[in-house]
VEXPA-440559 format. One record per residue (C-alpha): residue number from 1; chain; y, z negated, x negated. Coordinates in nm, 2 decimals. Layout:
BEGIN
<node><pos>NUM</pos><unit>A</unit><py>Y</py><pz>Z</pz><px>X</px></node>
...
This chain:
BEGIN
<node><pos>1</pos><unit>A</unit><py>0.02</py><pz>0.00</pz><px>0.00</px></node>
<node><pos>2</pos><unit>A</unit><py>0.37</py><pz>0.09</pz><px>-0.13</px></node>
<node><pos>3</pos><unit>A</unit><py>0.72</py><pz>-0.02</pz><px>-0.07</px></node>
<node><pos>4</pos><unit>A</unit><py>0.74</py><pz>0.24</pz><px>0.23</px></node>
<node><pos>5</pos><unit>A</unit><py>0.45</py><pz>0.09</pz><px>0.40</px></node>
<node><pos>6</pos><unit>A</unit><py>0.57</py><pz>-0.23</pz><px>0.35</px></node>
<node><pos>7</pos><unit>A</unit><py>0.92</py><pz>-0.16</pz><px>0.49</px></node>
<node><pos>8</pos><unit>A</unit><py>0.77</py><pz>0.02</pz><px>0.79</px></node>
<node><pos>9</pos><unit>A</unit><py>0.56</py><pz>-0.31</pz><px>0.88</px></node>
<node><pos>10</pos><unit>A</unit><py>0.86</py><pz>-0.51</pz><px>0.84</px></node>
<node><pos>11</pos><unit>A</unit><py>1.08</py><pz>-0.29</pz><px>1.08</px></node>
<node><pos>12</pos><unit>A</unit><py>0.80</py><pz>-0.30</pz><px>1.31</px></node>
<node><pos>13</pos><unit>A</unit><py>0.74</py><pz>-0.67</pz><px>1.31</px></node>
<node><pos>14</pos><unit>A</unit><py>1.12</py><pz>-0.69</pz><px>1.36</px></node>
<node><pos>15</pos><unit>A</unit><py>1.12</py><pz>-0.48</pz><px>1.65</px></node>
<node><pos>16</pos><unit>A</unit><py>0.86</py><pz>-0.64</pz><px>1.83</px></node>
<node><pos>17</pos><unit>A</unit><py>1.01</py><pz>-0.97</pz><px>1.81</px></node>
<node><pos>18</pos><unit>A</unit><py>1.34</py><pz>-0.83</pz><px>1.92</px></node>
<node><pos>19</pos><unit>A</unit><py>1.20</py><pz>-0.64</pz><px>2.22</px></node>
<node><pos>20</pos><unit>A</unit><py>1.16</py><pz>-0.95</pz><px>2.45</px></node>
<node><pos>21</pos><unit>A</unit><py>1.52</py><pz>-1.09</pz><px>2.39</px></node>
<node><pos>22</pos><unit>A</unit><py>1.69</py><pz>-0.72</pz><px>2.44</px></node>
<node><pos>23</pos><unit>A</unit><py>1.51</py><pz>-0.65</pz><px>2.72</px></node>
<node><pos>24</pos><unit>A</unit><py>1.61</py><pz>-0.95</pz><px>2.91</px></node>
<node><pos>25</pos><unit>A</unit><py>1.93</py><pz>-0.88</pz><px>2.82</px></node>
<node><pos>26</pos><unit>A</unit><py>1.92</py><pz>-0.52</pz><px>2.97</px></node>
<node><pos>27</pos><unit>A</unit><py>1.74</py><pz>-0.69</pz><px>3.28</px></node>
<node><pos>28</pos><unit>A</unit><py>2.03</py><pz>-0.96</pz><px>3.29</px></node>
<node><pos>29</pos><unit>A</unit><py>2.28</py><pz>-0.69</pz><px>3.31</px></node>
<node><pos>30</pos><unit>A</unit><py>2.14</py><pz>-0.49</pz><px>3.56</px></node>
<node><pos>31</pos><unit>A</unit><py>2.09</py><pz>-0.80</pz><px>3.78</px></node>
<node><pos>32</pos><unit>A</unit><py>2.46</py><pz>-0.90</pz><px>3.69</px></node>
<node><pos>33</pos><unit>A</unit><py>2.60</py><pz>-0.56</pz><px>3.86</px></node>
<node><pos>34</pos><unit>A</unit><py>2.41</py><pz>-0.57</pz><px>4.16</px></node>
<node><pos>35</pos><unit>A</unit><py>2.46</py><pz>-0.94</pz><px>4.22</px></node>
<node><pos>36</pos><unit>A</unit><py>2.72</py><pz>-1.12</pz><px>4.47</px></node>
<node><pos>37</pos><unit>A</unit><py>2.63</py><pz>-1.43</pz><px>4.47</px></node>
<node><pos>38</pos><unit>A</unit><py>2.81</py><pz>-1.68</pz><px>4.27</px></node>
<node><pos>39</pos><unit>A</unit><py>2.57</py><pz>-1.89</pz><px>4.19</px></node>
<node><pos>40</pos><unit>A</unit><py>2.32</py><pz>-1.63</pz><px>4.12</px></node>
<node><pos>41</pos><unit>A</unit><py>2.57</py><pz>-1.45</pz><px>3.89</px></node>
<node><pos>42</pos><unit>A</unit><py>2.60</py><pz>-1.76</pz><px>3.71</px></node>
<node><pos>43</pos><unit>A</unit><py>2.25</py><pz>-1.81</pz><px>3.65</px></node>
<node><pos>44</pos><unit>A</unit><py>2.27</py><pz>-1.47</pz><px>3.53</px></node>
<node><pos>45</pos><unit>A</unit><py>2.52</py><pz>-1.51</pz><px>3.29</px></node>
<node><pos>46</pos><unit>A</unit><py>2.35</py><pz>-1.82</pz><px>3.16</px></node>
<node><pos>47</pos><unit>A</unit><py>2.00</py><pz>-1.59</pz><px>3.09</px></node>
<node><pos>48</pos><unit>A</unit><py>2.22</py><pz>-1.31</pz><px>2.91</px></node>
<node><pos>49</pos><unit>A</unit><py>2.41</py><pz>-1.60</pz><px>2.70</px></node>
<node><pos>50</pos><unit>A</unit><py>2.04</py><pz>-1.73</pz><px>2.60</px></node>
<node><pos>51</pos><unit>A</unit><py>1.89</py><pz>-1.38</pz><px>2.54</px></node>
<node><pos>52</pos><unit>A</unit><py>2.18</py><pz>-1.30</pz><px>2.30</px></node>
<node><pos>53</pos><unit>A</unit><py>2.16</py><pz>-1.61</pz><px>2.12</px></node>
<node><pos>54</pos><unit>A</unit><py>1.78</py><pz>-1.56</pz><px>2.08</px></node>
<node><pos>55</pos><unit>A</unit><py>1.86</py><pz>-1.21</pz><px>1.94</px></node>
<node><pos>56</pos><unit>A</unit><py>2.10</py><pz>-1.34</pz><px>1.68</px></node>
<node><pos>57</pos><unit>A</unit><py>1.87</py><pz>-1.60</pz><px>1.58</px></node>
<node><pos>58</pos><unit>A</unit><py>1.59</py><pz>-1.38</pz><px>1.51</px></node>
<node><pos>59</pos><unit>A</unit><py>1.81</py><pz>-1.11</pz><px>1.31</px></node>
<node><pos>60</pos><unit>A</unit><py>1.96</py><pz>-1.40</pz><px>1.11</px></node>
<node><pos>61</pos><unit>A</unit><py>1.62</py><pz>-1.50</pz><px>1.02</px></node>
<node><pos>62</pos><unit>A</unit><py>1.45</py><pz>-1.19</pz><px>0.96</px></node>
<node><pos>63</pos><unit>A</unit><py>1.76</py><pz>-1.06</pz><px>0.77</px></node>
<node><pos>64</pos><unit>A</unit><py>1.72</py><pz>-1.36</pz><px>0.52</px></node>
<node><pos>65</pos><unit>A</unit><py>1.32</py><pz>-1.35</pz><px>0.49</px></node>
<node><pos>66</pos><unit>A</unit><py>1.28</py><pz>-0.98</pz><px>0.50</px></node>
<node><pos>67</pos><unit>A</unit><py>1.62</py><pz>-0.85</pz><px>0.40</px></node>
<node><pos>68</pos><unit>A</unit><py>1.87</py><pz>-0.84</pz><px>0.15</px></node>
<node><pos>69</pos><unit>A</unit><py>2.08</py><pz>-1.15</pz><px>0.28</px></node>
<node><pos>70</pos><unit>A</unit><py>2.24</py><pz>-1.34</pz><px>0.04</px></node>
<node><pos>71</pos><unit>A</unit><py>2.42</py><pz>-1.08</pz><px>-0.16</px></node>
<node><pos>72</pos><unit>A</unit><py>2.29</py><pz>-0.93</pz><px>-0.50</px></node>
<node><pos>73</pos><unit>A</unit><py>2.27</py><pz>-1.29</pz><px>-0.67</px></node>
<node><pos>74</pos><unit>A</unit><py>1.94</py><pz>-1.41</pz><px>-0.81</px></node>
<node><pos>75</pos><unit>A</unit><py>1.99</py><pz>-1.76</pz><px>-0.60</px></node>
<node><pos>76</pos><unit>A</unit><py>2.05</py><pz>-1.84</pz><px>-0.21</px></node>
<node><pos>77</pos><unit>A</unit><py>2.18</py><pz>-2.13</pz><px>-0.07</px></node>
<node><pos>78</pos><unit>A</unit><py>1.87</py><pz>-2.35</pz><px>0.07</px></node>
<node><pos>79</pos><unit>A</unit><py>2.12</py><pz>-2.49</pz><px>0.35</px></node>
<node><pos>80</pos><unit>A</unit><py>2.13</py><pz>-2.11</pz><px>0.48</px></node>
<node><pos>81</pos><unit>A</unit><py>1.72</py><pz>-2.10</pz><px>0.49</px></node>
<node><pos>82</pos><unit>A</unit><py>1.72</py><pz>-2.41</pz><px>0.68</px></node>
<node><pos>83</pos><unit>A</unit><py>2.00</py><pz>-2.28</pz><px>0.94</px></node>
<node><pos>84</pos><unit>A</unit><py>1.80</py><pz>-1.94</pz><px>0.97</px></node>
<node><pos>85</pos><unit>A</unit><py>1.48</py><pz>-2.16</pz><px>1.02</px></node>
<node><pos>86</pos><unit>A</unit><py>1.64</py><pz>-2.39</pz><px>1.29</px></node>
<node><pos>87</pos><unit>A</unit><py>1.74</py><pz>-2.12</pz><px>1.47</px></node>
<node><pos>88</pos><unit>A</unit><py>1.42</py><pz>-1.95</pz><px>1.49</px></node>
<node><pos>89</pos><unit>A</unit><py>1.22</py><pz>-2.26</pz><px>1.61</px></node>
<node><pos>90</pos><unit>A</unit><py>1.49</py><pz>-2.52</pz><px>1.68</px></node>
<node><pos>91</pos><unit>A</unit><py>1.64</py><pz>-2.38</pz><px>1.96</px></node>
<node><pos>92</pos><unit>A</unit><py>1.36</py><pz>-2.38</pz><px>2.23</px></node>
<node><pos>93</pos><unit>A</unit><py>1.29</py><pz>-2.73</pz><px>2.13</px></node>
<node><pos>94</pos><unit>A</unit><py>0.93</py><pz>-2.67</pz><px>2.13</px></node>
<node><pos>95</pos><unit>A</unit><py>0.90</py><pz>-2.74</pz><px>1.77</px></node>
<node><pos>96</pos><unit>A</unit><py>1.03</py><pz>-3.03</pz><px>1.57</px></node>
<node><pos>97</pos><unit>A</unit><py>1.13</py><pz>-2.90</pz><px>1.20</px></node>
<node><pos>98</pos><unit>A</unit><py>1.15</py><pz>-3.15</pz><px>0.91</px></node>
<node><pos>99</pos><unit>A</unit><py>1.34</py><pz>-2.98</pz><px>0.59</px></node>
<node><pos>100</pos><unit>A</unit><py>1.24</py><pz>-3.12</pz><px>0.23</px></node>
<node><pos>101</pos><unit>A</unit><py>1.37</py><pz>-2.91</pz><px>0.02</px></node>
<node><pos>102</pos><unit>A</unit><py>1.54</py><pz>-3.09</pz><px>-0.28</px></node>
<node><pos>103</pos><unit>A</unit><py>1.75</py><pz>-2.79</pz><px>-0.42</px></node>
<node><pos>104</pos><unit>A</unit><py>2.04</py><pz>-2.70</pz><px>-0.32</px></node>
<node><pos>105</pos><unit>A</unit><py>1.99</py><pz>-2.33</pz><px>-0.42</px></node>
<node><pos>106</pos><unit>A</unit><py>1.64</py><pz>-2.14</pz><px>-0.51</px></node>
<node><pos>107</pos><unit>A</unit><py>1.57</py><pz>-1.80</pz><px>-0.63</px></node>
<node><pos>108</pos><unit>A</unit><py>1.58</py><pz>-1.53</pz><px>-0.36</px></node>
<node><pos>109</pos><unit>A</unit><py>1.24</py><pz>-1.42</pz><px>-0.41</px></node>
<node><pos>110</pos><unit>A</unit><py>1.13</py><pz>-1.80</pz><px>-0.37</px></node>
<node><pos>111</pos><unit>A</unit><py>1.35</py><pz>-1.87</pz><px>-0.06</px></node>
<node><pos>112</pos><unit>A</unit><py>1.20</py><pz>-1.54</pz><px>0.12</px></node>
<node><pos>113</pos><unit>A</unit><py>0.85</py><pz>-1.67</pz><px>0.04</px></node>
<node><pos>114</pos><unit>A</unit><py>0.92</py><pz>-1.99</pz><px>0.17</px></node>
<node><pos>115</pos><unit>A</unit><py>1.07</py><pz>-1.89</pz><px>0.53</px></node>
<node><pos>116</pos><unit>A</unit><py>0.76</py><pz>-1.64</pz><px>0.56</px></node>
<node><pos>117</pos><unit>A</unit><py>0.50</py><pz>-1.90</pz><px>0.50</px></node>
<node><pos>118</pos><unit>A</unit><py>0.73</py><pz>-2.12</pz><px>0.73</px></node>
<node><pos>119</pos><unit>A</unit><py>0.73</py><pz>-1.86</pz><px>1.00</px></node>
<node><pos>120</pos><unit>A</unit><py>0.35</py><pz>-1.80</pz><px>0.96</px></node>
<node><pos>121</pos><unit>A</unit><py>0.29</py><pz>-2.17</pz><px>1.01</px></node>
<node><pos>122</pos><unit>A</unit><py>0.54</py><pz>-2.19</pz><px>1.31</px></node>
<node><pos>123</pos><unit>A</unit><py>0.38</py><pz>-1.90</pz><px>1.48</px></node>
<node><pos>124</pos><unit>A</unit><py>0.06</py><pz>-2.08</pz><px>1.48</px></node>
<node><pos>125</pos><unit>A</unit><py>0.20</py><pz>-2.34</pz><px>1.69</px></node>
<node><pos>126</pos><unit>A</unit><py>0.12</py><pz>-2.19</pz><px>2.00</px></node>
<node><pos>127</pos><unit>A</unit><py>0.21</py><pz>-2.51</pz><px>2.21</px></node>
<node><pos>128</pos><unit>A</unit><py>0.48</py><pz>-2.63</pz><px>2.01</px></node>
<node><pos>129</pos><unit>A</unit><py>0.46</py><pz>-2.94</pz><px>1.75</px></node>
<node><pos>130</pos><unit>A</unit><py>0.60</py><pz>-3.05</pz><px>1.43</px></node>
<node><pos>131</pos><unit>A</unit><py>0.67</py><pz>-2.78</pz><px>1.16</px></node>
<node><pos>132</pos><unit>A</unit><py>0.77</py><pz>-2.95</pz><px>0.78</px></node>
<node><pos>133</pos><unit>A</unit><py>0.88</py><pz>-2.75</pz><px>0.52</px></node>
<node><pos>134</pos><unit>A</unit><py>0.92</py><pz>-2.88</pz><px>0.13</px></node>
<node><pos>135</pos><unit>A</unit><py>0.95</py><pz>-2.76</pz><px>-0.21</px></node>
<node><pos>136</pos><unit>A</unit><py>1.05</py><pz>-2.95</pz><px>-0.52</px></node>
<node><pos>137</pos><unit>A</unit><py>1.03</py><pz>-2.87</pz><px>-0.91</px></node>
<node><pos>138</pos><unit>A</unit><py>0.79</py><pz>-3.05</pz><px>-1.14</px></node>
<node><pos>139</pos><unit>A</unit><py>0.78</py><pz>-2.94</pz><px>-1.49</px></node>
<node><pos>140</pos><unit>A</unit><py>0.98</py><pz>-2.66</pz><px>-1.43</px></node>
<node><pos>141</pos><unit>A</unit><py>0.72</py><pz>-2.51</pz><px>-1.16</px></node>
<node><pos>142</pos><unit>A</unit><py>0.85</py><pz>-2.50</pz><px>-0.82</px></node>
<node><pos>143</pos><unit>A</unit><py>0.58</py><pz>-2.64</pz><px>-0.57</px></node>
<node><pos>144</pos><unit>A</unit><py>0.63</py><pz>-2.57</pz><px>-0.18</px></node>
<node><pos>145</pos><unit>A</unit><py>0.43</py><pz>-2.69</pz><px>0.12</px></node>
<node><pos>146</pos><unit>A</unit><py>0.44</py><pz>-2.60</pz><px>0.44</px></node>
<node><pos>147</pos><unit>A</unit><py>0.27</py><pz>-2.86</pz><px>0.74</px></node>
<node><pos>148</pos><unit>A</unit><py>0.21</py><pz>-2.74</pz><px>1.07</px></node>
<node><pos>149</pos><unit>A</unit><py>0.09</py><pz>-3.02</pz><px>1.35</px></node>
<node><pos>150</pos><unit>A</unit><py>0.07</py><pz>-2.97</pz><px>1.73</px></node>
<node><pos>151</pos><unit>A</unit><py>-0.17</py><pz>-3.01</pz><px>2.03</px></node>
<node><pos>152</pos><unit>A</unit><py>-0.32</py><pz>-2.64</pz><px>1.96</px></node>
<node><pos>153</pos><unit>A</unit><py>-0.30</py><pz>-2.43</pz><px>1.60</px></node>
<node><pos>154</pos><unit>A</unit><py>-0.36</py><pz>-2.09</pz><px>1.59</px></node>
<node><pos>155</pos><unit>A</unit><py>-0.40</py><pz>-1.87</pz><px>1.28</px></node>
<node><pos>156</pos><unit>A</unit><py>-0.55</py><pz>-1.54</pz><px>1.32</px></node>
<node><pos>157</pos><unit>A</unit><py>-0.83</py><pz>-1.48</pz><px>1.06</px></node>
<node><pos>158</pos><unit>A</unit><py>-0.66</py><pz>-1.16</pz><px>1.00</px></node>
<node><pos>159</pos><unit>A</unit><py>-0.34</py><pz>-1.32</pz><px>0.87</px></node>
<node><pos>160</pos><unit>A</unit><py>-0.52</py><pz>-1.59</pz><px>0.70</px></node>
<node><pos>161</pos><unit>A</unit><py>-0.71</py><pz>-1.30</pz><px>0.48</px></node>
<node><pos>162</pos><unit>A</unit><py>-0.39</py><pz>-1.11</pz><px>0.41</px></node>
<node><pos>163</pos><unit>A</unit><py>-0.20</py><pz>-1.43</pz><px>0.29</px></node>
<node><pos>164</pos><unit>A</unit><py>-0.52</py><pz>-1.48</pz><px>0.06</px></node>
<node><pos>165</pos><unit>A</unit><py>-0.61</py><pz>-1.15</pz><px>-0.05</px></node>
<node><pos>166</pos><unit>A</unit><py>-0.30</py><pz>-0.90</pz><px>0.06</px></node>
<node><pos>167</pos><unit>A</unit><py>-0.43</py><pz>-0.59</pz><px>0.22</px></node>
<node><pos>168</pos><unit>A</unit><py>-0.76</py><pz>-0.54</pz><px>0.00</px></node>
<node><pos>169</pos><unit>A</unit><py>-0.73</py><pz>-0.18</pz><px>0.05</px></node>
<node><pos>170</pos><unit>A</unit><py>-0.76</py><pz>-0.22</pz><px>0.44</px></node>
<node><pos>171</pos><unit>A</unit><py>-0.47</py><pz>-0.15</pz><px>0.70</px></node>
<node><pos>172</pos><unit>A</unit><py>-0.21</py><pz>-0.41</pz><px>0.77</px></node>
<node><pos>173</pos><unit>A</unit><py>-0.11</py><pz>-0.48</pz><px>1.13</px></node>
<node><pos>174</pos><unit>A</unit><py>0.28</py><pz>-0.52</pz><px>1.18</px></node>
<node><pos>175</pos><unit>A</unit><py>0.21</py><pz>-0.88</pz><px>1.29</px></node>
<node><pos>176</pos><unit>A</unit><py>0.06</py><pz>-0.93</pz><px>0.94</px></node>
<node><pos>177</pos><unit>A</unit><py>0.36</py><pz>-0.80</pz><px>0.78</px></node>
<node><pos>178</pos><unit>A</unit><py>0.51</py><pz>-1.17</pz><px>0.66</px></node>
<node><pos>179</pos><unit>A</unit><py>0.16</py><pz>-1.26</pz><px>0.56</px></node>
<node><pos>180</pos><unit>A</unit><py>0.16</py><pz>-0.95</pz><px>0.35</px></node>
<node><pos>181</pos><unit>A</unit><py>0.49</py><pz>-0.99</pz><px>0.20</px></node>
<node><pos>182</pos><unit>A</unit><py>0.44</py><pz>-1.38</pz><px>0.10</px></node>
<node><pos>183</pos><unit>A</unit><py>0.12</py><pz>-1.27</pz><px>-0.07</px></node>
<node><pos>184</pos><unit>A</unit><py>0.30</py><pz>-1.02</pz><px>-0.29</px></node>
<node><pos>185</pos><unit>A</unit><py>0.62</py><pz>-1.26</pz><px>-0.37</px></node>
<node><pos>186</pos><unit>A</unit><py>0.37</py><pz>-1.53</pz><px>-0.46</px></node>
<node><pos>187</pos><unit>A</unit><py>0.14</py><pz>-1.26</pz><px>-0.67</px></node>
<node><pos>188</pos><unit>A</unit><py>0.47</py><pz>-1.16</pz><px>-0.84</px></node>
<node><pos>189</pos><unit>A</unit><py>0.60</py><pz>-1.50</pz><px>-0.93</px></node>
<node><pos>190</pos><unit>A</unit><py>0.26</py><pz>-1.58</pz><px>-1.08</px></node>
<node><pos>191</pos><unit>A</unit><py>0.14</py><pz>-1.83</pz><px>-0.79</px></node>
<node><pos>192</pos><unit>A</unit><py>-0.15</py><pz>-1.84</pz><px>-0.55</px></node>
<node><pos>193</pos><unit>A</unit><py>-0.12</py><pz>-1.94</pz><px>-0.19</px></node>
<node><pos>194</pos><unit>A</unit><py>-0.38</py><pz>-2.20</pz><px>-0.05</px></node>
<node><pos>195</pos><unit>A</unit><py>-0.47</py><pz>-2.29</pz><px>0.29</px></node>
<node><pos>196</pos><unit>A</unit><py>-0.64</py><pz>-2.56</pz><px>0.45</px></node>
<node><pos>197</pos><unit>A</unit><py>-0.95</py><pz>-2.48</pz><px>0.63</px></node>
<node><pos>198</pos><unit>A</unit><py>-0.96</py><pz>-2.32</pz><px>0.93</px></node>
<node><pos>199</pos><unit>A</unit><py>-1.12</py><pz>-2.59</pz><px>1.14</px></node>
<node><pos>200</pos><unit>A</unit><py>-0.87</py><pz>-2.86</pz><px>1.03</px></node>
<node><pos>201</pos><unit>A</unit><py>-0.63</py><pz>-3.04</pz><px>1.29</px></node>
<node><pos>202</pos><unit>A</unit><py>-0.33</py><pz>-2.96</pz><px>1.04</px></node>
<node><pos>203</pos><unit>A</unit><py>-0.24</py><pz>-2.63</pz><px>0.89</px></node>
<node><pos>204</pos><unit>A</unit><py>-0.14</py><pz>-2.70</pz><px>0.54</px></node>
<node><pos>205</pos><unit>A</unit><py>-0.01</py><pz>-2.40</pz><px>0.33</px></node>
<node><pos>206</pos><unit>A</unit><py>0.08</py><pz>-2.47</pz><px>-0.03</px></node>
<node><pos>207</pos><unit>A</unit><py>0.19</py><pz>-2.25</pz><px>-0.34</px></node>
<node><pos>208</pos><unit>A</unit><py>0.31</py><pz>-2.36</pz><px>-0.65</px></node>
<node><pos>209</pos><unit>A</unit><py>0.51</py><pz>-2.09</pz><px>-0.88</px></node>
<node><pos>210</pos><unit>A</unit><py>0.50</py><pz>-2.19</pz><px>-1.25</px></node>
<node><pos>211</pos><unit>A</unit><py>0.82</py><pz>-2.22</pz><px>-1.46</px></node>
<node><pos>212</pos><unit>A</unit><py>0.97</py><pz>-1.85</pz><px>-1.58</px></node>
<node><pos>213</pos><unit>A</unit><py>1.04</py><pz>-1.81</pz><px>-1.93</px></node>
C-alpha cells in the first residue's frame, strides 16, 4: 500500500463520519423551511446547532489526527490534541475522558499516533464509558497508554490485525484507516503497538517510541 492508497482511505473515513451530521443539517434546513409552528422551529434550530457542532468537532479532530494541522513545525501543542479529543467524544456525555499527557508539546507524528489510538479505543466503547489517554517520557523514550473501560467494548478483529501488523498485503477498509496510520507511525518511530487480549474487560493499547538520535 502506498501513500495514495492511505490518502484515499483517510478521505473515505472522513466522508463516512461526516455523512451523518451533514445529512442531519440538510434535513433540518428542509424541515425549518416548511415548519410554521414556533416550538417546532425552535427545536429544528437546536438540532441544526447540534449537527453543526458535531461536524465542526469531527473536522477539527481529523484535521489534527490525519491532516497537516499544527503548521509545518516539528511539534504540536498537546492542549490542541486534548481539545480535539474532547470535541470528538466529550460532547455527547457518553464517554468520560481522562487526559494524562505530561509534555506541553510533542512531535507531530507522536500526536497523530496518540490521537489515532485514542480514536480506536473510543470507538470501541460502543455504549460509552471512560477513556484515559496518557503519555510520558522515560529515559528519553516516549511511552503512550490508552485505556478504555465500559459496559461493552468491541474492537473489530480486522482493526486489531491492522494495528498490530499493518495491511499485511491484504485490503484495508476505510474504517481501518486510523489503525493503518497508527501502525505506520509507530513503525516509523521504531515502536510496536501492544494490545490487551480480546476477552479482557478493559481495552489497553500501549506503544513506546525510543529516543531519537
